[in-house]
Steps between C-alpha positions, in 0.01 A plus 500: 500500500653279237407148428782247494497472122475871437794564731738321263559789253554747784742262672691452175545875456609549861771236468646627173845657510513825299710469183817702441436820296641505148724800569621372836848603607673219696622629834777261587594658833145462630478143375824417677371646827176305478681171448798557728347354818270210409506386863321814618130414542364844403556735208331841520467726195335821618456820297221728374301409190679501167856419604511164324480282812305217339710509183829465689369210709343328200827528303692358797264201525556414134867430566498387864482129418240427769133410495299816559144622531353849474190624682357843412305641795223760507268653759261207481776272630529686831330212677684207657277233349530634146869586534582147612289346225703684236835446676444125521382492139824676401707234676295226336579638153855379570423199719145377428488250788642733765336693789183289501467507879516880508252515211257290703539735799386805304179334377344513845229687691747687721858549389755361747740743672779642285754308709350163410458596134859619467639199689304258284609673180866515605494129587352415161746723311789333682393175333572658158854405404550773236588864556237738368392865503156651562440863399218701659458798271322820615536399864400856597136397452528279808405690816301231683659421837438128468665481159801700612526288815501185288775634270702604805473151650594343167818709489577455870532125447593490129506166319850466352376399154285812443606858436221755528512816287278794594451771238308816582477877523543506877671280756273227634415490870795282593803546731720621214778636722522178697506287185773720355707477819467121504620469143167359379415774250607606151346831396474736204358848542419806291859626506613164359232486230556850361656499154847647477592725207670206326189286545282781366718515189465126448127516564446780248712320241289187545165683501541756218669543168617846602854590594463678831771749592676484835357836607148368447579179684620697803191721490273199474675327788446809713136555400398135545735428793602177331138385506450237230130566450572871449758401238249272328244781489761737360583254221131464412450879507783576253393247239437676172644831622722704265735600778463240777813609685374854540164367614670319785708803593188718515341289774471708816369459849489221754492132415123496565447785252726336243309172526158662468624692198650193338181296550302775329749503215481122463120497497478792254716311251271198485245440221159662531306375803777271619600727787144493635494122453823464699362714781171308506663160551727645769219426749577128453755312709532250215342487158450281196365573153135403567498706820636804315230455236227483764636803685543733202232394254234708670702821453565429130870512581571185302339648192692824550831316535418268212627194688350243732642410841734233365646736240543781754689271739720384214569862407591580862744210511655591168556858613630400843236710672519375860289189453615184677381148408370287786496155343679292243193494274509881457139530608525708818697821550541789738650845481825582671366614838644849480370559148160378615501750785602785270225410254245479780603843624448650158181302445341616825578858406351452155183304578209553736463250781174361360679389184776330695238326715330379182826347376548320830147368465574363153818336627309338784234370261765346274681326786169363626421365153829308513432354844775717655276605784748653744629740238142578399433596859817711525411710194139542608617644833772717340237651277270574791248237387436372852157358418645318200769351723232387743308344210810300408545358849132411519495348152793266554479427871301181441762363261778585742322331790430190296870489408579522875673833441327694775829680583504652149143612556605653831773703330257627237248601765757705688589694186147645485449829690320445830216737411410275206547171687263590781197545273522185286384172655660276237832675560467464876448127454851486355623629836270255678672207331835636612375507860361147469823356360689652790246367754432858615138446594450827688604696191293268281191567714540877460537472122201265470290740706600790275424303181162391639406863558588589139327223305138489385379138478258597222757653267839357597672242281403152633861379502596790726216409735630143492849608605356714776290208627804273490706741710211556742477123533872482577456746787209302644680168459815614680279641777343157554161598354438194284140559393564864407810410302313223318224742404757743358684227308173375352426854379848525352451172313195649332671821392854390413556354153604135468856595411776266612735740672612610844180680603264218405737239642519687830122529508455125454761429769334732751143399415573135569695581818196696619286191430744301713480759778122463500526123530440411134833322454375236257340764279828698504704196396258400224483855369876542477541154345248596233676828426836327474356240263360778279844660484659172397866601472798617702504858373502815698394711791131400494565129547755569774232677707251216452751236612609717793135535601456123498811459715369746760159333515663163571749652743235691696293180511792307649554277197876542488571225248256637242634849569853381431387349170364840394817675619701270274263568211548873561875443470446343155283793390765746621780311324304477174418871499831609660326683787758500780263688735250213475777243539601649835138476611490132405812435708349689794183291469696173502696619803177576688348158430818328620512719811138433593557125446805521731725398210770734616794403276320572167336804662846633592627445146205681338493786750874554457459536123201734531680723751786535254240627251319716759518819297322329212211391723208713608617683813250332736581152368874575521463599866308180567767295322774633727278434801438147370873446463567617858224278640619196301858550617385531860292182478810326364691629806718720278494780758778718357359478147154590629642805680673614181174460307315708760758775460460480124122521542528819707748657258282413202190637674681826580615534138140463384406799717156366594400473867294184445809306398691599813202374700530163326873490573438565870225238501733242345762571767235438762402172336860379480540594868195286576659210314806553717275495809601856583152628590628822656680606183204388290262723695740795468511461122127435473426830671659696213366280220221647288201268526324670211757431232290231331158348573550150637343215306465680167825425327665288765837667509738298710564790734184677619553725806150440638561123508847534652365733769233244586768231515680695770220411740578128472799291598700432182611165630 
């Protein structure tokens, strides 16, 4: 639930390549293998935690001579929308003006199919004339089928200029054997990443001032199985020991036992309180000095350590204690993942769950104070503070709606446990907006009914009542109940604050359309004109809804020329505020006015452009645009083109997975058949069209099944 501005520091840390450790041992054989086949589209580095995967790849990138970008993934990125947002941002760090079309496709109500997304991205990458590398680190966090399908498609048709590097603890869900057989894969695995005895000698020489005997080196190689993190822990554990060699020889047991022992030894050697401090901040996926201060101040740990968060982080860096910087400014850091897990294991054994929950609560409060709302929500839920998480969604849902970021609100809502969601009306309204934006009116009606049963008009926040009235009005309007919808919208106008954002803009649009429905067209036009004059500039979502409302009033009144003027004004608003979603609407509006005026050539041009942007449009408008294109082509006697558009309409409707859209597709086929004077075929298609997909006369979609069905009773000639 991050705002655009607050997302910047998180994005910066996710796109930062980890630096090379001070005591790094160059592994020339591995570097040679990584660079040997630059024509292979995929590099896979797969091994358990702590084998130096990221270090080897990072070192290779420093000398590869190519542009490169690094994306660190975590569990929160296991979502196609978020994954693509970060992947495209990574590419744009190298080529700022690239992949703009794909970026536009992910800022939509419903993500397009993975095939279209991958095809669009590949086409855009092929326009980049430089070879480059993109690293996806910690790819094991990605389990989402859609994300894995997208990566698979990207590799199946790889752009020649890009080499993709996947780094993780497990193999991704990809056809690894097939890629290997086709010569498309370079891979490093645990057996390759293990340190040999010679490498262990060089590592120990670089990391300590001790002279380590060959017997000890062999023993250490056996006990750690060439595992670089185990070696690092061993080096830290022997610091200050009188007989470090003997200490290493005395280690017994399995690798797991050795590691647990070494972590205890490392923590016991730290200054007073520092071990507890290190375990406390292990709950954090990333940390900075102010966050450490906020987390540990309540436990007096800072006073016990005698350092603040900034000094502790500096001490950790100086002593090479598994802390990794995440930005060039040295503000954000994380633990090495394995060290973090080991600390967490010890911490959970040392502290009661209530204390750990309290720390998560403090972390969530700090992230909220910084405007980093999604992370605030994550820590609230990790700590079991479900009600606090619900409070966050409710508190910021208005801001997110007014920023037209309903999809972020939807994600936050789904993170809340269902038992909490079902009892909180303000939280349910977040889900209601999701249903509205997707034109899922049956689901919206159920949510509105549930919210109505939960609210008390005497004690409920007026703005919440205003939202509820607005959504009730939407249901009445789209059912053709003009007077009831107008009554609801009037109530919403009383309760909702005069804030220029999406919600208020939508209310004004719908209120004036309801006036038009009730025959008060002049009042609707004057009211919208007055609102637009009060706004007085070309900024933002609010104005776009007012101008759109004025267009629809003119269009529904049959004044096509005035409607076209408003559609052009909407285009200027969209261009000024860089709202591509609104710009597609303006093009659709212009296309409709040309179509209704029988100006078929400009209608064809506008419909063609809108259909190319169909995944950016609202689903219902996109369906209507394809129908409009097919009808325009048929009227221009472009029979083959019209048939192709009808096929596209059916395919698009099937992809959307909503029965109403298939009904519209069948209806459009019937209408085209009528235009072709094939009444028999038209009647066949009309029989399977859904007449209830949209109330006729409310929004004047170009393709309305009820109207087409009625047309079948007349002679199209």
